[in-house]
Backbone bond lengths (Angstrom), bond angles and torsions (degrees), N, CA, C in turn:
res aa  C-N    CA-C-N  psi(-1)  N-CA   C-N-CA  omega(-1)  CA-C   N-CA-C  phi
1 X - - - 1.458 - - 1.524 108.74 -
2 X 1.309 115.17 134.69 1.457 121.86 173.57 1.519 107.97 -109.79
3 X 1.340 117.37 110.96 1.472 119.35 179.11 1.525 110.41 -61.32
4 X 1.310 115.15 129.47 1.458 120.06 -179.56 1.522 112.27 -131.61
5 X 1.326 116.41 -29.47 1.460 120.87 -176.66 1.526 110.30 -126.28
6 X 1.329 115.83 121.03 1.455 122.45 176.11 1.521 107.27 -95.94
7 X 1.327 116.04 112.16 1.461 121.09 -175.67 1.518 111.52 -86.13
8 X 1.319 115.77 144.46 1.462 119.03 173.70 1.528 109.13 -96.59
9 X 1.305 115.40 174.33 1.464 121.42 -174.65 1.527 111.92 -59.42
10 X 1.326 117.38 -39.36 1.468 120.17 -177.67 1.525 112.14 -62.90
11 X 1.315 117.47 -39.15 1.471 120.23 -179.49 1.524 110.05 -69.10
12 X 1.326 116.78 -44.35 1.472 119.60 179.22 1.528 110.01 -64.73
13 X 1.326 116.63 -39.85 1.468 120.97 179.26 1.522 111.63 -63.21
14 X 1.308 116.50 -34.05 1.473 120.17 178.71 1.520 110.59 -58.73
15 X 1.325 116.31 -39.59 1.469 120.44 179.94 1.523 112.21 -67.25
16 X 1.319 117.65 -21.38 1.466 121.67 -179.57 1.523 113.03 -87.10
17 X 1.313 117.00 -9.34 1.471 120.27 -178.02 1.526 111.55 -68.57
18 X 1.326 116.61 155.50 1.471 120.29 177.64 1.519 111.55 -64.08
19 X 1.334 115.84 -38.02 1.469 121.10 177.53 1.530 108.71 -127.44
20 X 1.336 116.41 77.69 1.465 119.26 -177.78 1.529 111.43 -68.75
21 X 1.305 114.91 157.10 1.456 121.37 177.51 1.531 108.94 -61.48
22 X 1.333 117.86 123.00 1.470 120.09 -176.66 1.526 112.87 -62.34
23 X 1.327 118.05 -32.95 1.464 120.26 178.84 1.526 111.09 -65.80
24 X 1.330 116.08 -42.20 1.465 120.13 177.37 1.523 109.60 -62.52
25 X 1.311 116.82 -45.34 1.459 120.52 -177.58 1.533 111.62 -64.36
26 X 1.331 117.77 -37.92 1.474 120.56 177.22 1.529 110.61 -62.18
27 X 1.322 115.98 -43.26 1.475 119.19 -178.97 1.524 110.90 -68.54
28 X 1.326 116.71 -39.75 1.462 119.34 177.31 1.530 110.54 -62.15
29 X 1.304 116.73 -43.05 1.465 120.85 178.92 1.527 111.22 -64.71
30 X 1.324 116.38 -42.71 1.468 121.21 -178.18 1.531 111.41 -62.42
31 X 1.312 116.61 -34.23 1.466 120.62 -175.01 1.531 112.90 -112.63
32 X 1.322 117.12 21.24 1.467 121.11 -171.76 1.524 114.12 -55.06
33 X 1.306 118.52 -27.14 1.464 120.63 -179.90 1.523 112.58 -89.36
34 X 1.332 117.32 4.01 1.463 121.55 -177.32 1.534 112.38 -122.08
35 X 1.339 117.29 9.07 1.455 121.61 -174.37 1.524 111.54 -96.81
36 X 1.333 115.59 138.67 1.459 122.13 173.69 1.525 108.19 -137.58
37 X 1.331 115.27 160.25 1.459 119.88 172.94 1.529 107.91 -130.16
38 X 1.318 115.49 154.80 1.459 120.96 176.09 1.528 108.82 -83.17
39 X 1.310 116.23 154.45 1.463 119.83 -178.98 1.523 111.65 -60.01
40 X 1.337 118.31 -31.08 1.467 120.13 178.47 1.529 110.76 -66.90
41 X 1.328 117.78 -30.94 1.472 120.91 175.77 1.526 108.99 -66.42
42 X 1.330 116.20 -43.78 1.471 119.76 177.31 1.527 109.46 -59.50
43 X 1.325 116.39 -43.77 1.457 121.51 177.32 1.531 110.81 -56.42
44 X 1.329 117.62 -48.40 1.464 121.23 -178.05 1.528 111.80 -63.44
45 X 1.330 116.88 -38.04 1.466 120.54 179.09 1.527 111.25 -65.93
46 X 1.326 116.52 -47.22 1.469 120.44 179.82 1.527 110.14 -65.55
47 X 1.326 117.08 -43.49 1.461 121.53 179.21 1.529 110.61 -58.51
48 X 1.331 116.66 -46.89 1.462 120.43 179.43 1.515 112.28 -60.76
49 X 1.311 116.35 -40.85 1.464 120.61 179.13 1.525 110.93 -66.44
50 X 1.315 116.83 -45.10 1.468 121.44 -177.61 1.527 112.70 -64.92
51 X 1.322 117.41 -25.37 1.460 120.51 -179.77 1.521 112.77 -79.87
52 X 1.330 117.12 -14.79 1.464 120.26 179.69 1.526 110.34 -73.01
53 X 1.324 117.13 143.13 1.465 119.27 173.67 1.535 109.01 -69.99
54 X 1.315 117.12 159.23 1.473 118.75 175.92 1.531 109.65 -53.65
55 X 1.321 115.06 124.77 1.463 119.88 -176.80 1.526 108.87 -167.25
56 X 1.320 115.23 171.46 1.463 120.07 176.18 1.531 110.05 -64.07
57 X 1.324 115.91 -38.94 1.471 120.21 179.54 1.534 110.26 -60.84
58 X 1.333 116.30 -45.09 1.469 119.36 179.79 1.519 110.63 -63.46
59 X 1.317 117.52 -43.64 1.462 121.02 179.71 1.525 110.43 -60.24
60 X 1.329 116.97 -44.28 1.470 120.27 178.52 1.521 111.32 -62.50
61 X 1.322 116.75 -39.40 1.454 120.67 179.32 1.535 111.12 -68.92
62 X 1.318 117.11 -37.49 1.467 120.64 176.70 1.530 110.66 -62.20
63 X 1.324 116.71 -40.92 1.473 120.80 177.61 1.528 109.44 -64.36
64 X 1.331 116.97 -45.56 1.461 121.47 178.91 1.530 110.69 -57.80
65 X 1.338 116.72 -46.61 1.461 120.27 -178.31 1.530 111.26 -66.40
66 X 1.313 116.90 -37.62 1.457 120.55 177.19 1.531 110.57 -62.93
67 X 1.316 116.07 -43.84 1.472 120.01 178.15 1.521 110.88 -64.92
68 X 1.323 116.75 -39.82 1.461 120.89 178.63 1.526 110.72 -64.01
69 X 1.331 116.49 -42.98 1.466 120.99 179.85 1.524 111.56 -63.48
70 X 1.326 116.80 -31.88 1.462 121.24 -178.73 1.523 112.94 -92.88
71 X 1.315 117.30 3.00 1.462 120.96 179.42 1.532 109.56 -84.14
72 X 1.302 115.06 -179.64 1.465 119.69 179.07 1.528 112.22 -85.73
73 X 1.337 117.66 1.13 1.460 119.71 -179.32 1.527 110.06 -66.81
74 X 1.301 115.33 127.05 1.457 121.92 -179.41 1.527 110.41 -77.83
75 X 1.330 116.24 135.75 1.454 122.09 172.31 1.529 105.69 -105.92
76 X 1.336 115.77 111.55 1.462 120.82 -175.95 1.522 109.42 -75.38
77 X 1.330 117.35 125.51 1.463 119.72 -177.94 1.524 112.32 -73.07
78 X 1.303 115.11 153.39 1.456 122.34 173.37 1.520 105.88 -97.83
79 X 1.323 115.85 88.18 1.457 121.21 -174.08 1.526 111.47 -97.70
80 X 1.315 116.34 -174.59 1.468 121.47 -176.76 1.526 111.70 -60.97
81 X 1.303 117.50 -40.65 1.463 120.56 179.34 1.531 111.19 -63.70
82 X 1.318 116.19 -43.58 1.473 120.03 178.32 1.523 110.64 -65.83
83 X 1.315 117.24 -40.25 1.464 120.94 180.00 1.526 111.04 -64.78
84 X 1.329 117.72 -39.96 1.468 121.01 178.50 1.526 110.33 -65.34
85 X 1.321 116.97 -44.10 1.465 120.40 177.74 1.527 109.95 -60.71
86 X 1.307 116.24 -44.24 1.457 121.51 -178.61 1.529 110.77 -61.37
87 X 1.320 117.12 -43.16 1.462 120.94 178.65 1.519 111.77 -61.43
88 X 1.328 116.45 -43.70 1.471 119.86 178.41 1.524 111.06 -64.77
89 X 1.320 116.81 -42.51 1.469 120.14 -179.21 1.524 111.49 -64.37
90 X 1.311 117.14 -42.75 1.471 119.87 178.80 1.517 110.99 -63.73
91 X 1.331 117.08 -38.46 1.469 120.87 -178.57 1.528 111.58 -70.42
92 X 1.331 117.00 -33.45 1.466 121.38 -175.36 1.516 114.03 -100.75
93 X 1.329 118.38 6.44 1.467 121.30 -174.66 1.523 110.37 -57.82
94 X 1.343 117.57 122.48 1.463 120.51 -173.21 1.531 114.94 -81.00
95 X 1.294 118.80 -2.28 1.463 120.55 -175.73 1.529 111.12 -70.89
96 X 1.302 117.01 122.17 1.454 122.46 -176.97 1.527 111.79 -58.62
97 X 1.324 117.49 -41.76 1.467 120.05 -178.12 1.520 111.72 -62.38
98 X 1.334 117.31 -36.28 1.459 119.60 178.72 1.528 109.59 -64.78
99 X 1.340 116.74 -43.39 1.460 119.48 178.34 1.523 110.54 -65.72
100 X 1.311 116.58 -37.80 1.463 120.69 177.73 1.520 109.57 -62.47
101 X 1.328 116.74 -44.44 1.458 120.13 177.99 1.523 110.68 -62.89
102 X 1.328 116.43 -38.97 1.457 120.19 179.22 1.530 111.06 -62.41
103 X 1.322 116.16 -42.47 1.462 119.94 178.88 1.527 111.09 -64.44
104 X 1.338 116.54 -27.25 1.464 120.88 179.06 1.531 111.23 -85.84
105 X 1.344 115.92 -0.56 1.459 119.46 -179.27 1.515 112.91 83.34
106 X 1.311 117.32 17.25 1.470 121.95 -179.68 1.518 108.94 -123.91
107 X 1.300 116.65 127.19 1.454 121.10 175.73 1.514 109.85 -122.28
108 X 1.314 115.40 154.19 1.459 118.82 172.58 1.519 107.86 -63.25
109 X 1.322 118.06 146.35 1.464 119.03 178.47 1.522 110.22 -56.38
110 X 1.311 117.55 125.27 1.463 120.26 -176.41 1.525 112.03 -64.45
111 X 1.321 117.22 -27.94 1.468 118.43 -179.59 1.518 111.37 -62.78
112 X 1.341 117.75 -30.06 1.457 120.06 178.59 1.512 111.38 -70.61
113 X 1.317 117.70 -32.26 1.448 119.47 -178.70 1.527 111.96 -83.54
114 X 1.319 118.54 -6.49 1.463 119.93 177.14 1.512 111.57 -76.59
115 X 1.305 117.25 -18.07 1.454 120.69 179.85 1.502 108.71 -72.32
C-alpha cells in the first residue's frame, strides 16, 4: 500500500452513517488501498463512540470501528518526530488571527492541528 490520502474524522464518519453519501463511498472504494488516518482521528472516532449512551447506533459504530481497526488501513502514529514538527509549526504559524488569538489567551485546539 502506498499512502496517498490522509482522511479526516468527517470523511471516516461518513462511511459509518446508515445512509452515507454515495459519492464519498465511491471515492473511498476507488482508493481503498491508498487511505490512511492519523492517530488523532482514531482517537476522535473512539471518543465519539464511547460518549454515546448504550443504543443501536453505538453498537453499529462499535462494529464499524472494530472492522476499521482490523482492516488494512494504516493509522499513522503521533510520534516524537511528528510532535516536534507540530510544535515548531504552531510556534511559527504566520496567520495573523492565530497570533491575535494567542495574545488574547485563546489558541485553536492543538489536537485539530495534529491532523
